[in-house]
C-alpha positions as CSV (number, residue, x, y, z in Angstrom):
1,M,-29.8,-3.7,-35.3
2,G,-28.5,-1.6,-32.3
3,D,-28.0,-2.7,-28.7
4,T,-30.6,-0.3,-27.4
5,E,-33.3,-2.1,-29.3
6,N,-32.7,-5.4,-27.4
7,E,-32.6,-3.8,-24.0
8,T,-35.6,-4.3,-21.7
9,T,-36.5,-2.0,-18.9
10,I,-37.7,-3.6,-15.7
11,E,-39.5,-1.5,-13.2
12,I,-40.2,-2.9,-9.7
13,E,-42.8,-1.1,-7.7
14,T,-42.7,-2.0,-4.0
15,P,-45.2,0.0,-2.0
16,G,-43.3,-0.3,1.3
17,V,-40.0,1.1,0.1
18,D,-39.3,4.8,0.6
19,V,-36.7,5.5,-2.1
20,D,-36.2,9.1,-1.0
21,A,-35.4,8.0,2.6
22,I,-32.9,5.4,1.4
23,M,-31.2,8.0,-0.9
24,K,-31.1,10.5,2.0
25,Q,-29.5,7.8,4.2
26,I,-26.9,7.0,1.5
27,R,-26.0,10.7,1.1
28,E,-25.7,11.1,4.8
29,N,-23.4,8.1,5.0
30,L,-21.3,9.4,2.2
31,R,-21.1,12.8,3.8
32,S,-20.0,11.4,7.2
33,R,-17.4,9.1,5.5
34,R,-16.0,12.1,3.6
35,E,-15.8,14.1,6.8
36,E,-13.9,11.2,8.5
37,A,-11.5,11.0,5.5
38,E,-10.9,14.7,5.6
39,A,-10.2,14.6,9.3
40,C,-7.5,12.1,8.5
41,S,-6.2,14.2,5.7
42,V,-7.3,11.8,3.0
43,D,-8.3,13.3,-0.4
44,L,-11.1,11.0,-1.5
45,T,-11.5,12.8,-4.9
46,G,-7.8,12.3,-5.6
47,L,-7.9,8.8,-4.3
48,A,-10.8,7.9,-6.6
49,G,-8.9,9.5,-9.5
50,G,-5.8,7.4,-8.7
51,Q,-3.9,10.3,-7.2
52,Y,-3.3,9.3,-3.6
53,R,-1.6,12.1,-1.7
54,G,-0.3,10.7,1.6
55,R,2.6,11.3,3.8
56,F,4.8,9.2,1.7
57,D,5.9,9.6,-1.9
58,P,3.8,7.7,-4.5
59,E,7.0,6.0,-5.6
60,L,7.3,4.4,-2.2
61,H,3.8,3.1,-2.6
62,R,4.7,1.6,-6.0
63,S,7.9,0.1,-4.6
64,L,6.0,-1.5,-1.7
65,R,3.4,-3.0,-4.1
66,Q,6.3,-4.3,-6.3
67,L,7.9,-5.8,-3.2
68,S,4.6,-7.5,-2.3
69,L,4.3,-8.9,-5.8
70,S,7.8,-10.2,-6.0
71,A,8.1,-11.5,-2.4
72,S,7.1,-15.1,-3.4
73,R,9.0,-15.4,-6.6
74,V,12.0,-17.3,-5.3
75,G,13.2,-20.6,-6.6
76,V,15.4,-22.4,-9.1
77,S,15.0,-25.1,-11.7
78,V,17.2,-27.9,-13.0
79,S,19.6,-26.7,-15.6
80,V,22.1,-29.3,-17.0
81,S,24.1,-28.3,-20.0
82,D,24.9,-30.8,-22.7
83,E,28.7,-31.2,-23.2
84,G,30.3,-33.0,-26.1
85,G,32.3,-36.1,-25.5
86,V,32.1,-39.8,-25.9
87,P,28.4,-40.7,-26.4
88,I,28.2,-43.6,-23.9
89,I,30.1,-41.7,-21.2
90,S,28.4,-38.4,-21.8
91,S,24.9,-40.0,-21.6
92,F,25.8,-41.5,-18.2
93,S,27.5,-38.3,-17.1
94,R,24.4,-36.2,-18.1
95,R,22.1,-38.5,-16.1
96,L,24.3,-38.4,-13.1
97,R,24.6,-34.6,-13.3
98,R,20.8,-34.3,-13.8
99,A,20.2,-36.4,-10.7
100,L,22.7,-34.4,-8.6
101,H,21.2,-31.1,-9.9
102,Q,17.7,-32.3,-8.9
103,L,18.9,-33.1,-5.4
104,V,20.5,-29.6,-5.1
105,V,17.4,-27.9,-6.5
106,F,15.2,-29.8,-4.0
107,Y,17.1,-28.4,-1.1
108,V,17.6,-24.9,-2.6
109,N,13.9,-24.7,-3.2
110,K,13.1,-25.7,0.4
111,L,15.3,-22.8,1.5
112,A,13.7,-20.6,-1.2
113,T,10.2,-21.4,0.2
114,Q,11.3,-20.3,3.7
115,Q,12.9,-17.1,2.2
116,S,9.7,-16.4,0.2
117,H,7.6,-16.7,3.4
118,H,10.0,-14.3,5.2
119,N,9.8,-11.9,2.3
120,M,6.0,-11.9,2.3
121,Q,6.0,-11.3,6.1
122,V,8.4,-8.3,5.7
123,A,6.3,-6.8,2.9
124,R,3.2,-7.2,5.0
125,V,4.8,-5.6,8.0
126,L,6.2,-2.7,6.0
127,T,2.8,-2.1,4.4
128,E,1.0,-2.1,7.8
129,L,3.6,0.2,9.2
130,M,3.3,2.7,6.3
131,Q,-0.5,2.6,6.5
132,A,-0.4,3.2,10.3
133,L,2.0,6.1,9.9
134,E,-0.2,7.7,7.2
135,R,-3.2,7.5,9.5
136,E,-1.4,9.3,12.3
137,P,-2.0,13.1,12.4
138,Y,1.7,14.0,12.9
139,V,1.6,16.8,10.3
140,E,-1.3,18.5,12.1
141,Q,0.3,18.0,15.5
142,L,3.6,19.4,14.2
143,K,1.7,22.5,12.8
144,T,-0.1,23.0,16.1
145,L,3.2,22.8,18.0
146,Q,4.9,25.2,15.6
147,D,2.0,27.7,16.0
148,D,2.2,27.3,19.8
149,M,5.9,28.0,19.7
150,E,5.5,31.1,17.6
151,A,2.8,32.4,20.0
152,L,5.1,31.8,22.9
153,R,8.0,33.6,21.2
154,S,5.7,36.5,20.5
155,E,4.6,36.6,24.1
156,V,8.2,36.4,25.4
157,T,9.2,39.3,23.0
158,R,6.2,41.3,24.2
159,L,7.0,40.7,27.9
160,T,10.7,41.5,27.4
161,A,9.8,44.8,25.7
162,Q,7.3,45.5,28.4
163,A,9.9,44.8,31.2
164,E,12.5,47.0,29.5
165,T,10.0,49.9,29.3
166,D,8.8,49.4,32.9
167,G,12.3,49.1,34.3
168,G,14.0,51.7,32.1
């Protein structure tokens, strides 16, 4: 027996709902969002396909995600090795070493918790900074300035040539 035989189609007919108007509004919203994304140089099609093309190398994005994931993985556990020796003395020695190791681990893990919090804050700030830099239209501004400079150079060349012909 196939899956399609068990499926039931439910149709809801609501007289007050204009489906065409809703679909038109959805399409308009999608169009305006796409225009906003294109104005910010965001390739939505590539982004949906997992190919984000931003200002920074995709490897930097991966590294930052890895940093965010590993930021809280700091800490140590008790590790006491068993040494040979006299059974009565080594048993006492092992318990003493274990107690001392637990004390050290307690304080090291307190420090590790603070370091973990710091690492997470640094990862968050770096992520926000990278996102802010990617939203800025620096590339477009640079291209505009380069075009303006080229136009000015052409104008200076033209005026210099004109001055030489008028003065010569």
